[in-house]
VEXMARTOR-588494 format. One line per field, with one value per atom (N, C-alpha, C): residue number from 1; residue in three letters; atom name; x, y, z. Coordinates in steps of 0.2 Angstrom, whole numbers, plus 5000, padded with zeros to 4 digits. Layout:
REM residues N
n <- (NUM,...) $
res <- (Ala,...) $
atom <- (CA,...) $
c1 <- (X,...) $
c2 <- (Y,...) $
c3 <- (Z,...) $
***
This chain:
REM residues 206
n <- (1,1,1,2,2,2,3,3,3,4,4,4,5,5,5,6,6,6,7,7,7,8,8,8,9,9,9,10,10,10,11,11,11,12,12,12,13,13,13,14,14,14,15,15,15,16,16,16,17,17,17,18,18,18,19,19,19,20,20,20,21,21,21,22,22,22,23,23,23,24,24,24,25,25,25,26,26,26,27,27,27,28,28,28,29,29,29,30,30,30,31,31,31,32,32,32,33,33,33,34,34,34,35,35,35,36,36,36,37,37,37,38,38,38,39,39,39,40,40,40,41,41,41,42,42,42,43,43,43,44,44,44,45,45,45,46,46,46,47,47,47,48,48,48,49,49,49,50,50,50,51,51,51,52,52,52,53,53,53,54,54,54,55,55,55,56,56,56,57,57,57,58,58,58,59,59,59,60,60,60,61,61,61,62,62,62,63,63,63,64,64,64,65,65,65,66,66,66,67,67,67,68,68,68,69,69,69,70,70,70,71,71,71,72,72,72,73,73,73,74,74,74,75,75,75,76,76,76,77,77,77,78,78,78,79,79,79,80,80,80,81,81,81,82,82,82,83,83,83,84,84,84,85,85,85,86,86,86,87,87,87,88,88,88,89,89,89,90,90,90,91,91,91,92,92,92,93,93,93,94,94,94,95,95,95,96,96,96,97,97,97,98,98,98,99,99,99,100,100,100,101,101,101,102,102,102,103,103,103,104,104,104,105,105,105,106,106,106,107,107,107,108,108,108,109,109,109,110,110,110,111,111,111,112,112,112,113,113,113,114,114,114,115,115,115,116,116,116,117,117,117,118,118,118,119,119,119,120,120,120,121,121,121,122,122,122,123,123,123,124,124,124,125,125,125,126,126,126,127,127,127,128,128,128,129,129,129,130,130,130,131,131,131,132,132,132,133,133,133,134,134,134,135,135,135,136,136,136,137,137,137,138,138,138,139,139,139,140,140,140,141,141,141,142,142,142,143,143,143,144,144,144,145,145,145,146,146,146,147,147,147,148,148,148,149,149,149,150,150,150,151,151,151,152,152,152,153,153,153,154,154,154,155,155,155,156,156,156,157,157,157,158,158,158,159,159,159,160,160,160,161,161,161,162,162,162,163,163,163,164,164,164,165,165,165,166,166,166,167,167,167,168,168,168,169,169,169,170,170,170,171,171,171,172,172,172,173,173,173,174,174,174,175,175,175,176,176,176,177,177,177,178,178,178,179,179,179,180,180,180,181,181,181,182,182,182,183,183,183,184,184,184,185,185,185,186,186,186,187,187,187,188,188,188,189,189,189,190,190,190,191,191,191,192,192,192,193,193,193,194,194,194,195,195,195,196,196,196,197,197,197,198,198,198,199,199,199,200,200,200,201,201,201,202,202,202,203,203,203,204,204,204,205,205,205,206,206,206) $
res <- (Met,Met,Met,Ser,Ser,Ser,Trp,Trp,Trp,Trp,Trp,Trp,Lys,Lys,Lys,Tyr,Tyr,Tyr,Tyr,Tyr,Tyr,Ser,Ser,Ser,Glu,Glu,Glu,Leu,Leu,Leu,Leu,Leu,Leu,Gly,Gly,Gly,Arg,Arg,Arg,Asn,Asn,Asn,Leu,Leu,Leu,Ser,Ser,Ser,Trp,Trp,Trp,Leu,Leu,Leu,Arg,Arg,Arg,Thr,Thr,Thr,Ala,Ala,Ala,Val,Val,Val,Leu,Leu,Leu,Leu,Leu,Leu,Ala,Ala,Ala,Leu,Leu,Leu,Gly,Gly,Gly,Trp,Trp,Trp,Phe,Phe,Phe,Leu,Leu,Leu,Ala,Ala,Ala,Gly,Gly,Gly,Leu,Leu,Leu,Val,Val,Val,Leu,Leu,Leu,Ala,Ala,Ala,Val,Val,Val,Val,Val,Val,Asn,Asn,Asn,Pro,Pro,Pro,Ser,Ser,Ser,Phe,Phe,Phe,Leu,Leu,Leu,Asp,Asp,Asp,Thr,Thr,Thr,Leu,Leu,Leu,Val,Val,Val,Ser,Ser,Ser,Trp,Trp,Trp,Leu,Leu,Leu,Glu,Glu,Glu,Glu,Glu,Glu,Phe,Phe,Phe,Phe,Phe,Phe,Gly,Gly,Gly,Glu,Glu,Glu,Val,Val,Val,Leu,Leu,Leu,Gly,Gly,Gly,Glu,Glu,Glu,Glu,Glu,Glu,Gly,Gly,Gly,Leu,Leu,Leu,Gln,Gln,Gln,Ser,Ser,Ser,Asp,Asp,Asp,Phe,Phe,Phe,Glu,Glu,Glu,Thr,Thr,Thr,Val,Val,Val,Trp,Trp,Trp,Asp,Asp,Asp,Ile,Ile,Ile,Ala,Ala,Ala,Gln,Gln,Gln,Asn,Asn,Asn,Asn,Asn,Asn,Ile,Ile,Ile,Gly,Gly,Gly,Ala,Ala,Ala,Ala,Ala,Ala,Gly,Gly,Gly,Ala,Ala,Ala,Val,Val,Val,Leu,Leu,Leu,Leu,Leu,Leu,Gly,Gly,Gly,Gly,Gly,Gly,Val,Val,Val,Val,Val,Val,Leu,Leu,Leu,Gly,Gly,Gly,Ile,Ile,Ile,Leu,Leu,Leu,Pro,Pro,Pro,Phe,Phe,Phe,Val,Val,Val,Ser,Ser,Ser,Val,Val,Val,Ala,Ala,Ala,Thr,Thr,Thr,Asn,Asn,Asn,Phe,Phe,Phe,Phe,Phe,Phe,Ile,Ile,Ile,Leu,Leu,Leu,Gly,Gly,Gly,Phe,Phe,Phe,Leu,Leu,Leu,Leu,Leu,Leu,Gly,Gly,Gly,Ser,Ser,Ser,Ala,Ala,Ala,Val,Val,Val,Gly,Gly,Gly,Leu,Leu,Leu,Ser,Ser,Ser,Gly,Gly,Gly,Gly,Gly,Gly,Gly,Gly,Gly,Gly,Gly,Gly,Leu,Leu,Leu,Thr,Thr,Thr,Ile,Ile,Ile,Phe,Phe,Phe,Ile,Ile,Ile,Ile,Ile,Ile,Thr,Thr,Thr,Val,Val,Val,Val,Val,Val,Pro,Pro,Pro,His,His,His,Gly,Gly,Gly,Ile,Ile,Ile,Leu,Leu,Leu,Glu,Glu,Glu,Ile,Ile,Ile,Pro,Pro,Pro,Ala,Ala,Ala,Leu,Leu,Leu,Leu,Leu,Leu,Leu,Leu,Leu,Ala,Ala,Ala,Ser,Ser,Ser,Ala,Ala,Ala,Phe,Phe,Phe,Gly,Gly,Gly,Phe,Phe,Phe,Lys,Lys,Lys,Phe,Phe,Phe,Gly,Gly,Gly,Met,Met,Met,Phe,Phe,Phe,Trp,Trp,Trp,Arg,Arg,Arg,Arg,Arg,Arg,Pro,Pro,Pro,Gln,Gln,Gln,Glu,Glu,Glu,Gly,Gly,Gly,Lys,Lys,Lys,Asn,Asn,Asn,Arg,Arg,Arg,Trp,Trp,Trp,Gly,Gly,Gly,Asn,Asn,Asn,Phe,Phe,Phe,Arg,Arg,Arg,Glu,Glu,Glu,Ser,Ser,Ser,Leu,Leu,Leu,Lys,Lys,Lys,Glu,Glu,Glu,Asn,Asn,Asn,Leu,Leu,Leu,Leu,Leu,Leu,Leu,Leu,Leu,Leu,Leu,Leu,Pro,Pro,Pro,Leu,Leu,Leu,Leu,Leu,Leu,Ala,Ala,Ala,Val,Val,Val,Leu,Leu,Leu,Leu,Leu,Leu,Ile,Ile,Ile,Ala,Ala,Ala,Ala,Ala,Ala,Ala,Ala,Ala,Val,Val,Val,Val,Val,Val,Glu,Glu,Glu,Val,Val,Val,Phe,Phe,Phe,Ala,Ala,Ala,Thr,Thr,Thr,Gly,Gly,Gly,Ala,Ala,Ala,Leu,Leu,Leu,Ser,Ser,Ser,Gly,Gly,Gly,Trp,Trp,Trp,Phe,Phe,Phe,Leu,Leu,Leu,Glu,Glu,Glu,Ser,Ser,Ser) $
atom <- (N,CA,C,N,CA,C,N,CA,C,N,CA,C,N,CA,C,N,CA,C,N,CA,C,N,CA,C,N,CA,C,N,CA,C,N,CA,C,N,CA,C,N,CA,C,N,CA,C,N,CA,C,N,CA,C,N,CA,C,N,CA,C,N,CA,C,N,CA,C,N,CA,C,N,CA,C,N,CA,C,N,CA,C,N,CA,C,N,CA,C,N,CA,C,N,CA,C,N,CA,C,N,CA,C,N,CA,C,N,CA,C,N,CA,C,N,CA,C,N,CA,C,N,CA,C,N,CA,C,N,CA,C,N,CA,C,N,CA,C,N,CA,C,N,CA,C,N,CA,C,N,CA,C,N,CA,C,N,CA,C,N,CA,C,N,CA,C,N,CA,C,N,CA,C,N,CA,C,N,CA,C,N,CA,C,N,CA,C,N,CA,C,N,CA,C,N,CA,C,N,CA,C,N,CA,C,N,CA,C,N,CA,C,N,CA,C,N,CA,C,N,CA,C,N,CA,C,N,CA,C,N,CA,C,N,CA,C,N,CA,C,N,CA,C,N,CA,C,N,CA,C,N,CA,C,N,CA,C,N,CA,C,N,CA,C,N,CA,C,N,CA,C,N,CA,C,N,CA,C,N,CA,C,N,CA,C,N,CA,C,N,CA,C,N,CA,C,N,CA,C,N,CA,C,N,CA,C,N,CA,C,N,CA,C,N,CA,C,N,CA,C,N,CA,C,N,CA,C,N,CA,C,N,CA,C,N,CA,C,N,CA,C,N,CA,C,N,CA,C,N,CA,C,N,CA,C,N,CA,C,N,CA,C,N,CA,C,N,CA,C,N,CA,C,N,CA,C,N,CA,C,N,CA,C,N,CA,C,N,CA,C,N,CA,C,N,CA,C,N,CA,C,N,CA,C,N,CA,C,N,CA,C,N,CA,C,N,CA,C,N,CA,C,N,CA,C,N,CA,C,N,CA,C,N,CA,C,N,CA,C,N,CA,C,N,CA,C,N,CA,C,N,CA,C,N,CA,C,N,CA,C,N,CA,C,N,CA,C,N,CA,C,N,CA,C,N,CA,C,N,CA,C,N,CA,C,N,CA,C,N,CA,C,N,CA,C,N,CA,C,N,CA,C,N,CA,C,N,CA,C,N,CA,C,N,CA,C,N,CA,C,N,CA,C,N,CA,C,N,CA,C,N,CA,C,N,CA,C,N,CA,C,N,CA,C,N,CA,C,N,CA,C,N,CA,C,N,CA,C,N,CA,C,N,CA,C,N,CA,C,N,CA,C,N,CA,C,N,CA,C,N,CA,C,N,CA,C,N,CA,C,N,CA,C,N,CA,C,N,CA,C,N,CA,C,N,CA,C,N,CA,C,N,CA,C,N,CA,C,N,CA,C,N,CA,C,N,CA,C,N,CA,C,N,CA,C,N,CA,C,N,CA,C,N,CA,C,N,CA,C,N,CA,C,N,CA,C,N,CA,C,N,CA,C,N,CA,C,N,CA,C,N,CA,C,N,CA,C,N,CA,C,N,CA,C,N,CA,C,N,CA,C,N,CA,C,N,CA,C,N,CA,C,N,CA,C,N,CA,C,N,CA,C,N,CA,C,N,CA,C) $
c1 <- (4882,4889,4890,4894,4895,4901,4902,4907,4914,4914,4920,4923,4918,4920,4922,4918,4920,4927,4928,4935,4941,4939,4944,4945,4940,4941,4944,4943,4946,4953,4955,4962,4966,4963,4966,4967,4962,4963,4969,4971,4975,4981,4984,4990,4996,4996,5002,5003,4997,4997,4999,4997,4998,5006,5009,5016,5020,5017,5021,5021,5015,5015,5020,5020,5024,5031,5033,5040,5043,5038,5040,5040,5036,5036,5043,5045,5051,5057,5057,5062,5063,5058,5058,5059,5057,5058,5066,5069,5076,5080,5077,5080,5080,5075,5074,5079,5080,5085,5092,5094,5100,5102,5097,5098,5098,5095,5096,5103,5106,5113,5118,5117,5122,5120,5114,5113,5108,5110,5105,5103,5106,5104,5097,5095,5089,5083,5084,5079,5075,5079,5076,5071,5073,5069,5062,5063,5057,5053,5056,5051,5048,5051,5047,5041,5043,5037,5031,5033,5028,5024,5027,5024,5019,5021,5016,5010,5012,5007,5001,5004,4999,4996,4999,4996,4990,4990,4985,4979,4981,4976,4972,4976,4973,4972,4974,4973,4977,4976,4981,4981,4975,4975,4979,4981,4986,4982,4986,4983,4979,4972,4968,4965,4964,4961,4953,4950,4943,4941,4935,4932,4932,4933,4933,4940,4945,4952,4952,4949,4948,4945,4940,4937,4941,4945,4950,4955,4958,4963,4960,4954,4951,4949,4946,4944,4949,4955,4961,4964,4964,4967,4962,4956,4951,4951,4951,4952,4958,4964,4970,4970,4967,4966,4962,4956,4952,4955,4959,4963,4968,4971,4976,4972,4967,4963,4961,4957,4954,4959,4964,4969,4974,4974,4979,4978,4972,4970,4975,4978,4983,4990,4991,4997,4999,4995,4997,5002,5003,5008,5006,5000,4998,5000,4998,5000,5007,5011,5018,5021,5018,5021,5019,5013,5010,5015,5016,5020,5027,5030,5037,5038,5033,5033,5032,5027,5025,5031,5033,5038,5045,5046,5053,5053,5048,5047,5048,5044,5045,5052,5055,5062,5067,5066,5070,5069,5063,5062,5064,5063,5066,5074,5077,5084,5087,5083,5085,5084,5078,5077,5082,5084,5089,5096,5097,5104,5105,5100,5100,5100,5095,5094,5095,5097,5098,5092,5092,5086,5081,5082,5076,5073,5077,5073,5069,5072,5068,5061,5062,5055,5050,5053,5049,5045,5049,5047,5041,5042,5037,5031,5032,5026,5022,5025,5021,5019,5022,5020,5016,5018,5016,5008,5006,4999,4994,4994,4989,4992,4999,5001,4999,4998,4995,4989,4985,4979,4980,4984,4985,4989,4994,4999,4996,4992,4989,4984,4980,4976,4979,4985,4989,4991,4994,4996,4990,4985,4979,4977,4976,4975,4980,4986,4991,4991,4990,4990,4984,4978,4973,4973,4976,4978,4982,4987,4992,4988,4984,4980,4975,4972,4968,4972,4978,4982,4984,4983,4985,4979,4973,4967,4968,4973,4974,4978,4981,4985,4981,4984,4980,4974,4968,4963,4963,4959,4958,4953,4953,4949,4942,4939,4932,4930,4936,4935,4939,4937,4941,4944,4948,4951,4945,4940,4934,4932,4932,4930,4935,4941,4946,4945,4944,4942,4936,4931,4925,4926,4929,4930,4935,4940,4945,4941,4937,4933,4929,4925,4920,4924,4929,4933,4936,4938,4941,4935,4929,4924,4921,4921,4919,4924,4931,4936,4936,4933,4933,4930,4924,4921,4926,4930,4935,4940,4943,4948,4946,4939,4937,4936,4934,4934,4941,4946,4953,4955,4954,4957,4954,4947,4944,4946,4947,4950,4957,4961,4968,4968,4963,4963,4961,4956,4954,4960,4964,4970,4975,4976,4981,4980,4973,4971,4971,4968,4967,4972,4976,4981,4988,4989,4996,4998,4993,4995,4996,4992,4992,4999,5001,5007,5013,5013,5018,5019,5013,5014,5016,5014,5017,5024,5026,5033,5038,5036,5039,5040,5034,5034,5038,5039,5042,5049) $
c2 <- (5029,5028,5020,5018,5011,5009,5003,5001,5002,5001,5002,5009,5014,5021,5023,5020,5022,5020,5013,5011,5015,5016,5020,5027,5030,5037,5036,5031,5030,5029,5024,5023,5029,5033,5039,5044,5045,5050,5047,5041,5039,5036,5038,5036,5036,5042,5043,5037,5035,5030,5023,5022,5016,5016,5022,5022,5021,5023,5022,5014,5011,5004,5000,5002,4999,4999,5006,5007,5003,5003,4999,4991,4989,4982,4980,4985,4984,4984,4988,4988,4982,4979,4973,4967,4967,4962,4961,4967,4967,4965,4967,4965,4957,4954,4947,4943,4947,4944,4944,4950,4951,4945,4944,4939,4932,4931,4924,4923,4929,4928,4927,4932,4932,4927,4924,4919,4914,4910,4905,4900,4899,4894,4896,4902,4905,4901,4898,4895,4889,4885,4880,4883,4888,4891,4894,4897,4900,4894,4889,4884,4880,4879,4876,4881,4887,4892,4892,4892,4892,4885,4880,4873,4873,4876,4877,4881,4887,4892,4889,4886,4883,4877,4873,4868,4870,4876,4878,4881,4883,4886,4880,4875,4870,4864,4863,4857,4851,4845,4839,4837,4838,4836,4840,4846,4850,4853,4855,4858,4853,4853,4849,4853,4850,4853,4853,4856,4857,4864,4865,4872,4873,4867,4868,4871,4869,4872,4879,4880,4887,4892,4890,4894,4895,4889,4890,4895,4895,4900,4907,4907,4914,4917,4913,4915,4918,4914,4917,4923,4924,4930,4936,4935,4940,4943,4938,4940,4944,4942,4946,4953,4953,4959,4964,4962,4966,4968,4964,4966,4971,4971,4976,4983,4982,4988,4992,4988,4991,4992,4987,4988,4993,4995,5001,5007,5008,5014,5015,5010,5011,5013,5019,5022,5018,5014,5010,5005,5003,4998,4991,4989,4982,4982,4987,4987,4986,4990,4990,4983,4980,4973,4968,4969,4964,4965,4971,4972,4970,4971,4969,4962,4958,4951,4948,4949,4946,4947,4953,4954,4952,4952,4950,4942,4939,4931,4930,4934,4933,4934,4939,4941,4935,4933,4928,4921,4919,4913,4913,4919,4920,4919,4923,4922,4915,4912,4905,4900,4901,4897,4897,4903,4905,4902,4903,4902,4894,4890,4883,4879,4882,4878,4882,4888,4892,4894,4892,4894,4889,4883,4879,4881,4884,4887,4893,4897,4903,4901,4896,4893,4890,4887,4884,4890,4895,4901,4905,4905,4909,4904,4898,4894,4894,4894,4893,4900,4905,4912,4916,4916,4921,4921,4914,4914,4917,4915,4918,4925,4926,4932,4938,4937,4942,4946,4942,4944,4946,4941,4942,4948,4949,4954,4961,4963,4969,4970,4965,4965,4967,4964,4965,4972,4975,4982,4987,4985,4990,4990,4984,4984,4988,4987,4990,4998,5000,5007,5011,5008,5011,5010,5005,5004,5009,5011,5017,5023,5024,5031,5031,5025,5025,5027,5025,5026,5033,5037,5044,5049,5046,5051,5057,5056,5062,5068,5066,5072,5078,5083,5089,5088,5090,5089,5093,5090,5094,5100,5104,5110,5108,5111,5109,5103,5100,5094,5094,5090,5090,5082,5081,5074,5069,5070,5065,5064,5069,5069,5064,5065,5061,5054,5052,5046,5042,5046,5043,5042,5047,5046,5039,5039,5033,5026,5026,5020,5018,5023,5022,5019,5022,5020,5013,5011,5004,4999,5001,4996,4995,5000,4999,4996,4996,4992,4985,4983,4976,4971,4973,4969,4968,4973,4972,4967,4968,4964,4957,4956,4949,4946,4949,4946,4944,4949,4947,4941,4941,4936,4929,4929,4923,4920,4925,4923,4920,4923,4921,4914,4913,4906,4901,4903,4898,4896,4901,4900,4896,4898,4894,4887,4885,4878,4874,4877,4873,4874,4880,4881,4881,4884,4883,4876,4873,4866,4861,4862,4858,4860,4866,4868,4865,4866,4863,4856,4852,4845,4843,4847,4846,4847,4852,4854,4849,4846,4841,4835,4833,4827,4827,4833,4833,4833) $
c3 <- (4971,4969,4969,4963,4963,4968,4970,4974,4970,4964,4960,4960,4959,4960,4967,4972,4979,4980,4979,4981,4977,4970,4966,4969,4971,4975,4981,4985,4992,4991,4987,4986,4983,4979,4976,4982,4986,4992,4997,4997,5002,4999,4993,4990,4994,4998,5003,5008,5011,5016,5012,5006,5002,5001,4999,4998,5004,5010,5016,5017,5016,5018,5013,5006,5001,5003,5005,5006,5013,5018,5024,5022,5018,5016,5012,5007,5004,5008,5013,5018,5022,5024,5028,5024,5018,5013,5012,5011,5010,5016,5022,5028,5028,5026,5026,5021,5016,5011,5014,5017,5020,5025,5030,5035,5032,5027,5023,5021,5019,5017,5023,5028,5034,5039,5040,5045,5042,5037,5034,5039,5045,5050,5053,5052,5055,5051,5046,5042,5046,5050,5054,5059,5062,5067,5064,5058,5054,5052,5049,5046,5052,5058,5063,5066,5066,5068,5063,5056,5051,5051,5052,5053,5059,5064,5070,5068,5065,5064,5059,5053,5049,5051,5056,5059,5063,5066,5070,5066,5060,5055,5052,5049,5045,5049,5055,5059,5057,5059,5058,5051,5047,5040,5035,5038,5033,5027,5022,5016,5012,5012,5008,5002,4997,4991,4991,4996,4997,4999,4999,5001,5009,5013,5020,5021,5018,5019,5016,5011,5008,5013,5017,5022,5028,5030,5036,5034,5028,5027,5026,5022,5021,5028,5032,5039,5043,5043,5047,5044,5037,5034,5035,5034,5035,5042,5047,5054,5055,5052,5053,5050,5044,5040,5044,5047,5051,5058,5061,5066,5065,5059,5057,5055,5052,5050,5057,5061,5067,5073,5074,5079,5078,5071,5070,5073,5077,5080,5086,5088,5093,5090,5088,5085,5079,5076,5070,5071,5078,5080,5076,5076,5074,5066,5062,5055,5054,5058,5057,5058,5064,5065,5060,5057,5052,5046,5043,5037,5039,5044,5046,5046,5049,5050,5043,5040,5034,5028,5027,5022,5024,5030,5032,5031,5032,5031,5024,5020,5012,5010,5012,5010,5012,5018,5020,5017,5015,5012,5005,5002,4995,4995,4999,5000,5001,5006,5008,5002,4998,4992,4987,4985,4980,4983,4989,4992,4992,4994,4994,4988,4983,4977,4970,4971,4965,4961,4954,4950,4952,4954,4956,4962,4967,4973,4971,4967,4964,4961,4957,4954,4959,4964,4969,4973,4975,4978,4974,4967,4963,4963,4962,4962,4968,4974,4980,4983,4980,4983,4978,4972,4968,4966,4964,4962,4967,4973,4978,4981,4980,4983,4979,4972,4968,4971,4975,4978,4985,4989,4996,4998,4994,4996,4995,4990,4990,4995,4997,5003,5009,5010,5016,5016,5011,5010,5011,5009,5010,5017,5020,5027,5031,5030,5034,5033,5026,5025,5028,5028,5031,5039,5041,5049,5051,5047,5049,5049,5044,5044,5050,5052,5058,5064,5065,5071,5071,5066,5066,5066,5069,5069,5073,5078,5083,5079,5073,5070,5069,5066,5065,5061,5063,5059,5052,5047,5041,5042,5038,5039,5040,5045,5046,5050,5052,5056,5063,5067,5073,5074,5079,5080,5080,5083,5083,5076,5072,5065,5061,5062,5059,5061,5068,5070,5066,5066,5063,5056,5052,5045,5044,5048,5047,5048,5054,5056,5050,5047,5042,5036,5034,5028,5029,5035,5036,5036,5039,5039,5032,5028,5021,5017,5019,5015,5017,5022,5024,5019,5015,5010,5004,5002,4997,4999,5005,5008,5008,5010,5011,5004,4999,4992,4990,4991,4989,4992,4999,5003,5002,5000,4999,4992,4987,4980,4981,4985,4986,4990,4994,4997,4992,4988,4982,4978,4976,4972,4976,4982,4986,4987,4988,4989,4982,4977,4971,4965,4965,4960,4963,4968,4971,4972,4976,4977,4971,4966,4960,4956,4956,4953,4957,4963,4967,4966,4966,4965,4958,4953,4946,4946,4949,4948,4952,4958,4961,4958,4954,4951,4944,4941,4934,4935) $
***
């Protein structure tokens, strides 16, 4: 069986978990938008936290247009995706936190960008998020969806299986999903470093 066919069938069997992740993501995204409207001053706190976080990932040199930076970003994101996939075994708590945090931040940043700069802020948000987000966001949703499922291995087993069978099946699925997530996240890091940075620079200079 080809990898393409395997992943297509895997996603088809787990559409309900994907829908759960998407709906949860939309809810937290909207919550971020609302907070940006009612408490815009939270932006200073969030920006400070993001600067500290990316400083730890990228080091003192910050975002550089080279493959070392690509690897730093990809390594961090792949590690996070793996933690969500496998750490989800504890009642799906880690996937929930991942979706809530990431999509709340996205919603808040979008609301803040539009609130502060109108159409220009929306353009900046699109340029800085959308190019690599096209790859990174689906990877995050996939990791969270399968992490949720892994956390529910103790639920009523399917016919012919027991709870240990549920656990083994979910663990196998998650391990085999990691290569797909790694490809998506490495590609996203390449786009973020070489495309997003260039687009942002062009927009700011124009």
